[in-house]
C-alpha positions in Angstrom: 0.0 0.0 0.0 1.4 3.4 -1.0 0.9 6.1 1.7 1.2 9.9 1.7 0.5 12.6 4.3 -0.7 15.9 2.9 -0.5 19.1 4.9 -2.9 21.8 3.7 -3.1 25.5 4.3 -6.6 26.9 3.7 -8.3 30.2 3.4 -9.3 31.5 6.8 -12.6 30.0 8.0 -12.8 27.4 5.2 -11.2 24.5 7.1 -14.5 22.6 7.8 -15.6 22.8 4.2 -12.2 21.5 3.0 -12.3 18.7 5.5 -15.7 17.7 4.3 -14.6 17.6 0.7 -11.5 15.5 1.6 -13.7 13.0 3.5 -15.5 12.2 0.2 -12.4 11.4 -1.8 -11.7 7.8 -2.7 -8.1 7.5 -1.5 -8.4 9.7 1.6 -8.2 7.5 4.7 -8.0 10.0 7.6 -8.4 13.8 7.9 -7.6 16.0 10.9 -7.7 19.7 11.6 -4.5 21.0 13.1 -3.0 24.0 14.9 0.2 25.5 13.6 1.7 26.3 10.2 -0.9 24.0 8.5 -4.6 23.8 8.9 -5.3 20.2 7.9 -3.4 16.9 7.6 -4.8 14.1 5.4 -3.6 10.5 5.2 -3.9 9.2 1.6 -3.5 5.5 0.7 -3.7 3.6 -2.6 -2.3 0.4 -4.0 -1.1 2.3 -7.1 1.5 5.1 -6.6 0.3 6.9 -9.8 -3.3 7.0 -8.4 -1.9 8.3 -5.2 -0.1 11.2 -7.0 -3.2 11.8 -9.1 -5.3 12.2 -6.0 -2.9 14.7 -4.5 -2.2 16.7 -7.7 -5.6 16.7 -9.4 -8.1 16.4 -6.6 -6.6 17.8 -3.3 -4.5 20.6 -4.7 -7.4 21.8 -6.9 -9.9 22.1 -4.1 -11.5 25.5 -3.6 -10.0 27.3 -0.6 -6.8 25.3 -0.5 -3.9 27.8 -0.7 -1.0 25.4 -0.5 0.0 21.8 0.3 3.0 19.8 1.4 3.0 16.1 0.4 5.1 13.6 2.4 5.3 10.3 0.5 5.9 7.2 2.6 8.9 4.9 1.9 7.4 1.5 1.1 10.5 -0.4 2.3 10.4 1.2 5.7 6.8 0.3 6.6 
């Protein structure tokens, strides 16, 4: 299983709407609001690494109210 953690910065006050959108995405397994430099952290999983990247690049990063993201890809051999 390929895994990534995506840290998201959102427009002020839009965090709950973005969290709700993330919860409906196929590869998103967990979503949490956070305090600090980022507003949300999402755990993304998929058997296919290309599908994982597609979810991040074409679904998450394109969400309305998402200002920036930082994606941390897991190392399969270290799981």
